[in-house]
N, CA and C atoms as an extended XYZ file, in Angstrom:
507
Properties=species:S:1:pos:R:3:atomname:S:1:resname:S:1:resid:I:1 pbc="F F F"
N       -50.102      206.924      151.199 N   MET     1
C       -50.936      206.207      152.194 CA  MET     1
C       -51.066      206.710      153.397 C   MET     1
N       -52.093      207.117      153.878 N   LYS     2
C       -51.803      207.918      155.241 CA  LYS     2
C       -51.878      206.662      156.517 C   LYS     2
N       -51.484      207.339      157.394 N   PRO     3
C       -51.468      206.259      158.598 CA  PRO     3
C       -52.907      206.247      159.211 C   PRO     3
N       -53.326      205.168      159.405 N   HIS     4
C       -54.731      205.201      160.260 CA  HIS     4
C       -54.772      205.896      161.392 C   HIS     4
N       -55.792      206.757      161.461 N   ARG     5
C       -56.208      207.921      162.168 CA  ARG     5
C       -56.222      207.484      163.720 C   ARG     5
N       -56.821      206.160      163.783 N   ASP     6
C       -57.517      205.594      165.230 CA  ASP     6
C       -56.187      205.152      165.744 C   ASP     6
N       -55.095      204.743      165.285 N   ILE     7
C       -54.014      204.153      165.758 CA  ILE     7
C       -53.205      205.115      166.590 C   ILE     7
N       -52.962      204.952      168.179 N   PRO     8
C       -52.341      206.052      168.771 CA  PRO     8
C       -50.857      205.559      168.793 C   PRO     8
N       -50.201      206.745      168.920 N   ASP     9
C       -48.616      206.739      168.995 CA  ASP     9
C       -48.328      205.787      170.033 C   ASP     9
N       -48.821      205.488      171.157 N   THR    10
C       -48.253      204.936      171.997 CA  THR    10
C       -49.199      203.716      172.420 C   THR    10
N       -48.896      202.362      172.657 N   VAL    11
C       -49.696      201.247      172.964 CA  VAL    11
C       -49.508      200.861      174.232 C   VAL    11
N       -50.619      200.897      175.223 N   LEU    12
C       -50.492      200.469      176.414 CA  LEU    12
C       -51.066      199.240      177.010 C   LEU    12
N       -50.487      198.555      177.752 N   ASN    13
C       -51.079      197.420      178.041 CA  ASN    13
C       -52.278      197.593      179.218 C   ASN    13
N       -52.774      196.192      179.514 N   VAL    14
C       -53.894      196.528      180.622 CA  VAL    14
C       -53.442      197.562      181.891 C   VAL    14
N       -52.172      197.164      182.454 N   SER    15
C       -51.821      198.144      183.503 CA  SER    15
C       -50.989      199.421      183.161 C   SER    15
N       -51.546      199.903      181.927 N   GLY    16
C       -51.008      201.126      181.573 CA  GLY    16
C       -49.616      201.323      181.281 C   GLY    16
N       -49.068      200.233      181.418 N   ARG    17
C       -47.559      200.336      180.910 CA  ARG    17
C       -47.344      200.542      179.217 C   ARG    17
N       -46.407      201.463      178.921 N   VAL    18
C       -46.193      201.542      177.442 CA  VAL    18
C       -45.230      200.211      177.134 C   VAL    18
N       -46.292      199.512      175.865 N   LEU    19
C       -45.610      198.310      175.321 CA  LEU    19
C       -44.575      198.766      174.032 C   LEU    19
N       -45.194      199.490      173.152 N   MET    20
C       -44.253      199.859      171.983 CA  MET    20
C       -45.184      201.226      171.374 C   MET    20
N       -44.181      201.856      170.802 N   THR    21
C       -44.978      202.943      170.179 CA  THR    21
C       -45.369      202.596      168.454 C   THR    21
N       -46.194      203.322      167.994 N   ALA    22
C       -46.163      202.953      166.601 CA  ALA    22
C       -45.333      203.325      165.760 C   ALA    22
N       -44.336      204.144      166.164 N   ASN    23
C       -43.008      204.377      165.425 CA  ASN    23
C       -42.149      203.345      165.422 C   ASN    23
N       -42.285      202.508      166.864 N   GLU    24
C       -41.559      201.424      166.614 CA  GLU    24
C       -42.055      200.127      166.062 C   GLU    24
N       -43.342      200.134      166.173 N   LEU    25
C       -43.939      199.033      165.573 CA  LEU    25
C       -44.038      198.919      163.890 C   LEU    25
N       -44.038      200.070      163.205 N   VAL    26
C       -44.146      199.980      161.739 CA  VAL    26
C       -43.044      199.190      161.297 C   VAL    26
N       -41.703      199.628      161.740 N   PRO    27
C       -40.553      199.163      160.786 CA  PRO    27
C       -40.400      197.658      161.500 C   PRO    27
N       -40.869      197.305      162.573 N   ARG    28
C       -40.768      195.914      162.809 CA  ARG    28
C       -41.880      195.055      162.254 C   ARG    28
N       -43.080      195.653      161.781 N   VAL    29
C       -43.932      195.055      160.741 CA  VAL    29
C       -43.122      194.951      159.221 C   VAL    29
N       -42.853      196.048      158.592 N   ARG    30
C       -42.007      195.887      157.638 CA  ARG    30
C       -40.809      194.870      157.445 C   ARG    30
N       -40.354      194.748      158.453 N   GLY    31
C       -38.919      194.206      158.774 CA  GLY    31
C       -39.700      192.385      158.867 C   GLY    31
N       -40.558      192.267      159.599 N   ALA    32
C       -41.007      190.739      159.385 CA  ALA    32
C       -41.742      190.470      158.151 C   ALA    32
N       -42.473      191.557      157.558 N   LEU    33
C       -43.040      191.024      156.018 CA  LEU    33
C       -41.893      190.839      155.322 C   LEU    33
N       -40.855      191.735      155.181 N   GLN    34
C       -39.506      191.691      154.185 CA  GLN    34
C       -38.905      190.328      154.417 C   GLN    34
N       -38.839      189.510      155.793 N   ARG    35
C       -38.130      188.499      156.247 CA  ARG    35
C       -39.065      187.335      155.621 C   ARG    35
N       -40.177      187.395      155.880 N   GLN    36
C       -41.531      186.463      155.333 CA  GLN    36
C       -41.553      186.063      153.720 C   GLN    36
N       -40.937      187.520      153.130 N   LEU    37
C       -41.047      187.244      151.728 CA  LEU    37
C       -39.805      186.557      151.340 C   LEU    37
N       -38.747      186.965      151.962 N   VAL    38
C       -37.411      186.378      151.736 CA  VAL    38
C       -37.693      184.687      151.949 C   VAL    38
N       -38.137      184.211      153.031 N   ASN    39
C       -38.491      182.812      153.326 CA  ASN    39
C       -39.302      182.209      152.548 C   ASN    39
N       -40.283      182.782      152.005 N   ALA    40
C       -41.321      182.482      150.856 CA  ALA    40
C       -40.567      181.983      149.620 C   ALA    40
N       -39.739      183.329      149.002 N   ILE    41
C       -39.090      182.918      147.779 CA  ILE    41
C       -37.982      182.010      147.935 C   ILE    41
N       -37.319      181.756      148.838 N   LEU    42
C       -36.269      180.629      149.118 CA  LEU    42
C       -36.901      179.367      149.557 C   LEU    42
N       -37.916      179.409      150.013 N   GLY    43
C       -38.419      177.985      150.147 CA  GLY    43
C       -39.119      177.390      148.828 C   GLY    43
N       -39.833      178.509      147.837 N   ASN    44
C       -40.198      178.115      146.773 CA  ASN    44
C       -39.225      177.892      145.704 C   ASN    44
N       -38.104      178.468      145.649 N   GLU    45
C       -37.040      178.081      145.016 CA  GLU    45
C       -36.332      176.604      145.392 C   GLU    45
N       -36.478      176.170      146.469 N   ARG    46
C       -36.038      175.213      146.869 CA  ARG    46
C       -37.039      174.003      146.431 C   ARG    46
N       -38.293      174.202      146.422 N   VAL    47
C       -39.565      173.465      146.089 CA  VAL    47
C       -39.269      173.043      144.613 C   VAL    47
N       -38.997      174.363      144.006 N   ALA    48
C       -39.178      174.103      142.256 CA  ALA    48
C       -37.843      173.423      142.138 C   ALA    48
N       -36.713      173.589      142.889 N   ARG    49
C       -35.247      172.863      142.348 CA  ARG    49
C       -35.693      171.321      142.506 C   ARG    49
N       -36.277      171.055      143.808 N   GLN    50
C       -36.599      169.609      143.806 CA  GLN    50
C       -37.439      168.886      142.971 C   GLN    50
N       -38.329      169.636      142.215 N   HIS    51
C       -39.403      169.149      141.121 CA  HIS    51
C       -38.713      169.540      139.788 C   HIS    51
N       -37.544      169.852      139.489 N   GLY    52
C       -37.058      170.004      138.257 CA  GLY    52
C       -37.933      171.179      137.752 C   GLY    52
N       -38.158      172.307      138.342 N   LEU    53
C       -38.994      173.447      137.827 CA  LEU    53
C       -38.273      174.657      138.254 C   LEU    53
N       -38.172      176.119      137.088 N   LEU    54
C       -37.717      177.182      137.836 CA  LEU    54
C       -38.721      177.710      138.905 C   LEU    54
N       -38.250      178.629      139.445 N   VAL    55
C       -39.088      179.473      140.437 CA  VAL    55
C       -40.181      179.936      139.729 C   VAL    55
N       -40.010      180.794      138.600 N   THR    56
C       -40.894      181.376      137.975 CA  THR    56
C       -41.971      180.019      137.186 C   THR    56
N       -41.727      179.130      137.114 N   ASP    57
C       -42.647      178.240      136.282 CA  ASP    57
C       -43.517      177.572      137.756 C   ASP    57
N       -43.026      177.541      138.838 N   LEU    58
C       -43.742      177.124      140.021 CA  LEU    58
C       -44.662      178.228      140.582 C   LEU    58
N       -44.344      179.316      140.243 N   GLN    59
C       -45.169      180.622      140.977 CA  GLN    59
C       -46.245      180.700      139.834 C   GLN    59
N       -45.876      180.571      138.518 N   THR    60
C       -47.065      180.699      137.398 CA  THR    60
C       -47.825      179.413      137.547 C   THR    60
N       -47.565      178.068      137.947 N   LEU    61
C       -48.289      177.017      138.177 CA  LEU    61
C       -49.253      177.546      139.428 C   LEU    61
N       -48.916      177.968      140.543 N   HIS    62
C       -49.547      178.489      141.500 CA  HIS    62
C       -50.596      179.509      141.156 C   HIS    62
N       -49.954      180.349      140.567 N   LEU    63
C       -51.114      181.360      140.031 CA  LEU    63
C       -52.451      180.611      139.462 C   LEU    63
N       -51.935      179.617      138.437 N   LEU    64
C       -52.803      178.906      137.696 CA  LEU    64
C       -53.971      178.024      138.670 C   LEU    64
N       -53.398      177.583      139.560 N   VAL    65
C       -54.301      176.830      140.459 CA  VAL    65
C       -54.871      177.866      141.459 C   VAL    65
N       -54.627      179.002      141.906 N   LEU    66
C       -55.358      179.711      142.530 CA  LEU    66
C       -56.775      180.523      141.784 C   LEU    66
N       -55.983      180.989      140.281 N   ARG    67
C       -56.942      181.889      139.725 CA  ARG    67
C       -57.445      180.839      138.430 C   ARG    67
N       -58.911      180.702      138.508 N   GLU    68
C       -59.436      180.015      137.244 CA  GLU    68
C       -59.856      180.703      136.069 C   GLU    68
N       -59.506      182.282      136.219 N   ASP    69
C       -59.768      182.967      135.265 CA  ASP    69
C       -58.389      183.431      134.551 C   ASP    69
N       -57.418      182.700      134.809 N   VAL    70
C       -56.193      182.628      134.131 CA  VAL    70
C       -56.096      181.462      133.374 C   VAL    70
N       -56.342      181.157      132.102 N   ARG    71
C       -55.997      179.817      131.421 CA  ARG    71
C       -55.603      180.033      130.306 C   ARG    71
N       -55.105      181.104      129.601 N   THR    72
C       -54.270      181.308      128.574 CA  THR    72
C       -52.873      181.844      128.658 C   THR    72
N       -52.195      181.508      127.719 N   PRO    73
C       -50.802      182.134      127.612 CA  PRO    73
C       -51.051      183.740      127.770 C   PRO    73
N       -51.500      184.227      126.934 N   ARG    74
C       -51.988      185.365      127.096 CA  ARG    74
C       -52.475      186.094      128.592 C   ARG    74
N       -53.333      185.480      129.062 N   GLN    75
C       -53.878      185.754      130.124 CA  GLN    75
C       -52.559      185.800      131.075 C   GLN    75
N       -51.730      184.738      131.375 N   ILE    76
C       -50.488      184.628      131.894 CA  ILE    76
C       -49.427      186.078      131.863 C   ILE    76
N       -49.276      186.400      130.555 N   SER    77
C       -48.587      187.475      130.296 CA  SER    77
C       -49.102      188.651      130.883 C   SER    77
N       -50.508      188.979      130.532 N   GLU    78
C       -51.118      190.096      131.042 CA  GLU    78
C       -51.058      190.528      132.545 C   GLU    78
N       -51.051      189.052      133.257 N   VAL    79
C       -51.222      189.127      134.871 CA  VAL    79
C       -49.815      189.485      135.479 C   VAL    79
N       -49.021      188.827      134.716 N   THR    80
C       -47.502      188.805      135.498 CA  THR    80
C       -46.775      189.754      134.756 C   THR    80
N       -47.042      190.505      133.596 N   GLY    81
C       -46.110      191.189      133.029 CA  GLY    81
C       -44.775      190.387      132.270 C   GLY    81
N       -44.942      189.276      132.025 N   MET    82
C       -43.773      188.475      131.260 CA  MET    82
C       -44.294      188.710      129.828 C   MET    82
N       -43.287      188.848      129.245 N   PRO    83
C       -43.554      188.736      127.581 CA  PRO    83
C       -44.257      187.639      127.130 C   PRO    83
N       -44.875      187.623      125.932 N   THR    84
C       -45.425      186.445      125.757 CA  THR    84
C       -44.414      185.277      124.928 C   THR    84
N       -43.221      185.655      124.599 N   SER    85
C       -42.250      184.820      124.191 CA  SER    85
C       -41.700      183.865      125.663 C   SER    85
N       -41.549      184.587      126.573 N   THR    86
C       -41.213      184.044      128.121 CA  THR    86
C       -42.210      183.180      128.503 C   THR    86
N       -43.375      183.488      128.304 N   VAL    87
C       -44.650      182.756      128.679 CA  VAL    87
C       -44.796      181.392      127.915 C   VAL    87
N       -44.544      181.589      126.605 N   THR    88
C       -44.480      180.175      126.055 CA  THR    88
C       -43.540      179.032      126.008 C   THR    88
N       -42.244      179.711      126.483 N   LYS    89
C       -41.340      178.874      127.157 CA  LYS    89
C       -41.300      178.420      128.310 C   LYS    89
N       -42.175      178.832      129.012 N   LEU    90
C       -42.475      178.683      130.379 CA  LEU    90
C       -43.615      177.719      129.969 C   LEU    90
N       -44.717      177.637      129.469 N   VAL    91
C       -45.644      176.524      129.416 CA  VAL    91
C       -44.960      175.556      128.645 C   VAL    91
N       -44.154      175.574      127.792 N   ASP    92
C       -43.621      174.656      127.130 CA  ASP    92
C       -43.024      173.367      128.322 C   ASP    92
N       -42.127      174.195      129.395 N   ARG    93
C       -41.505      173.309      130.508 CA  ARG    93
C       -42.665      172.882      131.186 C   ARG    93
N       -43.653      173.359      131.643 N   LEU    94
C       -44.667      173.115      132.421 CA  LEU    94
C       -45.442      171.638      131.909 C   LEU    94
N       -45.799      171.740      130.407 N   GLU    95
C       -46.158      170.935      129.797 CA  GLU    95
C       -45.137      169.674      129.412 C   GLU    95
N       -43.950      169.815      128.987 N   THR    96
C       -43.059      168.595      129.421 CA  THR    96
C       -42.782      168.035      130.442 C   THR    96
N       -42.943      168.923      131.651 N   ALA    97
C       -43.053      168.316      132.879 CA  ALA    97
C       -44.294      167.414      133.460 C   ALA    97
N       -45.227      167.847      132.458 N   GLY    98
C       -46.694      167.113      132.865 CA  GLY    98
C       -47.749      167.885      133.657 C   GLY    98
N       -47.232      169.203      134.202 N   TYR    99
C       -48.123      169.799      134.823 CA  TYR    99
C       -49.424      170.496      134.078 C   TYR    99
N       -49.188      170.758      132.983 N   LEU   100
C       -50.582      171.182      132.186 CA  LEU   100
C       -50.415      170.574      130.719 C   LEU   100
N       -51.435      170.720      130.279 N   SER   101
C       -51.479      170.468      128.693 CA  SER   101
C       -52.127      171.654      128.155 C   SER   101
N       -51.933      171.815      126.668 N   ARG   102
C       -52.826      173.004      126.188 CA  ARG   102
C       -53.898      172.190      124.970 C   ARG   102
N       -54.757      172.786      125.050 N   THR   103
C       -55.835      172.300      124.237 CA  THR   103
C       -56.451      173.662      123.500 C   THR   103
N       -57.100      173.447      122.244 N   ILE   104
C       -57.664      174.373      121.503 CA  ILE   104
C       -59.134      174.719      122.043 C   ILE   104
N       -59.109      176.291      122.172 N   ASP   105
C       -60.412      176.677      122.600 CA  ASP   105
C       -61.534      176.149      121.741 C   ASP   105
N       -62.444      175.934      122.272 N   VAL   106
C       -63.646      175.226      121.284 CA  VAL   106
C       -64.411      176.345      120.789 C   VAL   106
N       -64.404      177.556      121.455 N   ASP   107
C       -65.215      178.640      120.789 CA  ASP   107
C       -64.466      179.465      119.902 C   ASP   107
N       -62.927      179.598      119.959 N   ASP   108
C       -61.828      180.270      119.510 CA  ASP   108
C       -60.864      179.323      118.861 C   ASP   108
N       -60.756      178.645      117.970 N   ARG   109
C       -59.836      177.840      117.591 CA  ARG   109
C       -58.191      178.235      117.491 C   ARG   109
N       -58.088      179.802      117.307 N   ARG   110
C       -56.980      180.266      117.332 CA  ARG   110
C       -56.289      180.448      118.913 C   ARG   110
N       -57.191      180.196      119.767 N   LYS   111
C       -56.637      180.303      121.243 CA  LYS   111
C       -56.583      179.087      121.795 C   LYS   111
N       -55.258      179.233      122.538 N   THR   112
C       -54.857      177.851      123.288 CA  THR   112
C       -55.000      178.010      124.788 C   THR   112
N       -55.820      177.144      125.384 N   VAL   113
C       -56.418      176.958      127.037 CA  VAL   113
C       -55.568      176.148      127.312 C   VAL   113
N       -55.103      176.246      128.937 N   LEU   114
C       -54.150      175.400      129.588 CA  LEU   114
C       -54.954      174.862      130.292 C   LEU   114
N       -54.784      173.335      130.509 N   GLU   115
C       -55.520      172.511      131.392 CA  GLU   115
C       -54.703      172.067      132.390 C   GLU   115
N       -54.601      172.369      133.736 N   LEU   116
C       -53.726      171.341      134.658 CA  LEU   116
C       -54.150      170.152      134.947 C   LEU   116
N       -53.046      169.667      134.927 N   MET   117
C       -52.966      168.047      135.251 CA  MET   117
C       -53.090      167.552      136.670 C   MET   117
N       -54.172      167.549      137.229 N   PRO   118
C       -54.349      167.130      138.956 CA  PRO   118
C       -53.571      166.247      139.370 C   PRO   118
N       -53.111      165.133      139.012 N   GLU   119
C       -52.559      163.958      139.209 CA  GLU   119
C       -51.020      164.491      139.398 C   GLU   119
N       -50.591      165.341      138.682 N   LYS   120
C       -49.158      166.050      138.711 CA  LYS   120
C       -49.173      166.864      139.742 C   LYS   120
N       -50.284      167.975      139.655 N   ILE   121
C       -50.292      168.813      140.779 CA  ILE   121
C       -50.529      168.456      142.333 C   ILE   121
N       -50.919      167.222      142.305 N   ALA   122
C       -51.127      166.619      143.805 CA  ALA   122
C       -49.672      166.486      144.182 C   ALA   122
N       -48.928      166.382      143.447 N   SER   123
C       -47.362      166.146      143.997 CA  SER   123
C       -46.772      166.946      144.838 C   SER   123
N       -47.113      168.284      144.437 N   LEU   124
C       -46.790      169.736      144.877 CA  LEU   124
C       -47.646      169.977      145.958 C   LEU   124
N       -48.919      169.473      146.045 N   GLN   125
C       -50.128      169.952      146.851 CA  GLN   125
C       -49.663      169.090      148.206 C   GLN   125
N       -49.208      167.771      148.459 N   VAL   126
C       -48.619      167.139      149.261 CA  VAL   126
C       -48.064      168.127      150.240 C   VAL   126
N       -46.969      168.697      149.563 N   LEU   127
C       -45.841      169.515      150.502 CA  LEU   127
C       -46.639      170.763      151.001 C   LEU   127
N       -47.352      171.239      150.055 N   TYR   128
C       -48.284      172.493      150.566 CA  TYR   128
C       -49.193      172.538      151.098 C   TYR   128
N       -49.883      170.919      151.275 N   GLY   129
C       -50.789      170.668      152.157 CA  GLY   129
C       -50.508      170.340      153.550 C   GLY   129
N       -49.400      169.821      153.950 N   ARG   130
C       -48.706      169.669      155.190 CA  ARG   130
C       -48.275      171.272      155.782 C   ARG   130
N       -47.897      171.966      154.825 N   THR   131
C       -47.607      173.604      155.253 CA  THR   131
C       -48.751      173.833      155.541 C   THR   131
N       -49.829      173.814      154.846 N   ASP   132
C       -51.300      174.448      155.019 CA  ASP   132
C       -51.551      174.229      156.340 C   ASP   132
N       -51.436      172.669      157.081 N   ASP   133
C       -51.927      172.125      158.042 CA  ASP   133
C       -51.335      173.038      159.403 C   ASP   133
N       -50.096      173.282      158.839 N   GLU   134
C       -49.244      173.852      160.093 CA  GLU   134
C       -49.384      175.222      160.341 C   GLU   134
N       -49.781      176.050      158.822 N   PHE   135
C       -49.938      177.112      158.896 CA  PHE   135
C       -51.115      177.607      159.806 C   PHE   135
N       -52.469      176.590      159.220 N   ASP   136
C       -53.822      176.644      159.927 CA  ASP   136
C       -53.655      176.574      161.544 C   ASP   136
N       -52.941      175.667      162.060 N   ALA   137
C       -52.845      175.486      163.369 CA  ALA   137
C       -51.968      176.862      164.455 C   ALA   137
N       -51.119      177.316      163.233 N   LEU   138
C       -50.220      178.535      163.996 CA  LEU   138
C       -51.528      179.856      164.237 C   LEU   138
N       -52.430      179.912      163.079 N   THR   139
C       -53.213      181.003      162.769 CA  THR   139
C       -54.150      180.794      163.981 C   THR   139
N       -54.654      179.523      164.440 N   ARG   140
C       -55.560      179.094      165.483 CA  ARG   140
C       -55.379      179.574      166.931 C   ARG   140
N       -53.915      180.238      166.940 N   THR   141
C       -53.558      180.513      168.302 CA  THR   141
C       -54.189      181.960      168.231 C   THR   141
N       -54.352      182.497      167.224 N   PHE   142
C       -54.941      183.997      167.481 CA  PHE   142
C       -56.631      184.211      167.777 C   PHE   142
N       -56.695      185.097      168.155 N   ASP   143
C       -58.409      185.064      168.570 CA  ASP   143
C       -58.811      185.859      167.447 C   ASP   143
N       -59.969      185.758      167.741 N   HIS   144
C       -61.010      186.215      166.181 CA  HIS   144
C       -60.631      187.706      166.036 C   HIS   144
N       -60.853      188.567      167.051 N   ARG   145
C       -60.422      190.051      166.617 CA  ARG   145
C       -58.911      190.226      166.101 C   ARG   145
N       -57.953      189.412      166.372 N   GLU   146
C       -56.591      189.590      165.787 CA  GLU   146
C       -56.531      189.077      164.606 C   GLU   146
N       -57.319      187.801      164.403 N   LEU   147
C       -57.523      187.313      162.898 CA  LEU   147
C       -58.231      188.389      161.872 C   LEU   147
N       -59.026      189.220      162.429 N   GLU   148
C       -59.859      189.861      161.424 CA  GLU   148
C       -58.769      191.209      161.214 C   GLU   148
N       -57.822      191.563      162.029 N   THR   149
C       -56.989      192.801      161.795 CA  THR   149
C       -56.070      192.119      160.925 C   THR   149
N       -55.462      190.648      161.189 N   ILE   150
C       -54.194      190.415      160.405 CA  ILE   150
C       -54.797      190.258      158.999 C   ILE   150
N       -56.134      189.522      158.777 N   VAL   151
C       -56.695      189.455      157.386 CA  VAL   151
C       -56.739      190.555      156.749 C   VAL   151
N       -57.451      191.822      157.336 N   ARG   152
C       -57.387      193.132      156.748 CA  ARG   152
C       -56.243      193.882      156.435 C   ARG   152
N       -55.075      193.665      157.197 N   PHE   153
C       -53.960      194.123      157.010 CA  PHE   153
C       -52.950      193.260      155.672 C   PHE   153
N       -53.294      191.805      155.924 N   LEU   154
C       -52.508      191.305      154.516 CA  LEU   154
C       -53.330      191.438      153.371 C   LEU   154
N       -54.522      191.864      153.266 N   GLU   155
C       -55.421      191.966      151.978 CA  GLU   155
C       -54.749      193.437      151.673 C   GLU   155
N       -55.009      194.136      152.738 N   SER   156
C       -54.334      195.598      152.221 CA  SER   156
C       -52.650      195.609      151.354 C   SER   156
N       -51.995      194.671      152.267 N   VAL   157
C       -50.450      194.453      151.717 CA  VAL   157
C       -50.412      193.924      150.443 C   VAL   157
N       -51.695      192.899      150.012 N   SER   158
C       -51.768      192.270      149.086 CA  SER   158
C       -52.039      193.192      147.902 C   SER   158
N       -53.060      194.053      148.169 N   ASP   159
C       -53.465      195.120      146.894 CA  ASP   159
C       -52.429      195.872      146.798 C   ASP   159
N       -51.468      196.334      147.754 N   PHE   160
C       -50.333      197.353      147.709 CA  PHE   160
C       -49.619      196.557      146.618 C   PHE   160
N       -49.183      195.349      146.965 N   TYR   161
C       -48.001      194.793      146.199 CA  TYR   161
C       -48.563      194.242      144.857 C   TYR   161
N       -49.850      194.743      144.531 N   GLN   162
C       -50.212      193.944      143.195 CA  GLN   162
C       -49.192      194.582      142.088 C   GLN   162
N       -48.975      193.464      140.883 N   LEU   163
C       -47.704      193.500      140.043 CA  LEU   163
C       -47.605      195.389      139.331 C   LEU   163
N       -48.751      195.872      139.078 N   GLY   164
C       -48.953      196.887      138.508 CA  GLY   164
C       -47.915      198.168      139.742 C   GLY   164
N       -47.946      197.944      140.919 N   ASN   165
C       -47.451      198.818      141.866 CA  ASN   165
C       -45.605      198.954      141.276 C   ASN   165
N       -45.458      197.779      140.713 N   PHE   166
C       -43.751      197.799      140.509 CA  PHE   166
C       -43.609      198.455      139.083 C   PHE   166
N       -44.405      198.776      138.490 N   ASP   167
C       -44.083      199.302      137.175 CA  ASP   167
C       -43.697      201.026      137.225 C   ASP   167
N       -43.790      201.354      138.468 N   ARG   168
C       -43.683      202.597      138.786 CA  ARG   168
C       -42.027      203.315      138.451 C   ARG   168
N       -42.224      204.501      137.668 N   SER   169
C       -40.599      204.865      137.447 CA  SER   169
C       -40.259      205.731      138.368 C   SER   169
């Protein structure tokens, strides 16, 4: 990935003083993202434990909430790269805990479709809802241009970190 050609190596403030060079900013951005990733993983681990789940169960549940196009065990396996045997055990745990149910696909009776249980999901969303409200308040402290830059950057980071990028040898 090439550096963006419009980013000068030196950043100046209004009075013309050097604030920080791009060479200084890049590692700070990477470090901040790495710290956020650790915070997110450990926070999700804590939430999962509080709800009697494994963190992989919680993340898969989150995937199902975010992606309506992922509704079968095979799709979970394809999207996450987890073996189907692992997905079967994971779905068993989520079903036993009441977060989802299995139904037979009406168009193809050989297929199992996963249906989220909204009342059980709500118990998790209460926590994440509070966090979302606080996150939204923090986000509103940035102006429109800053938010556009943040969105563009985070979308690029998300694209970069697609699961397939971890399959490189």
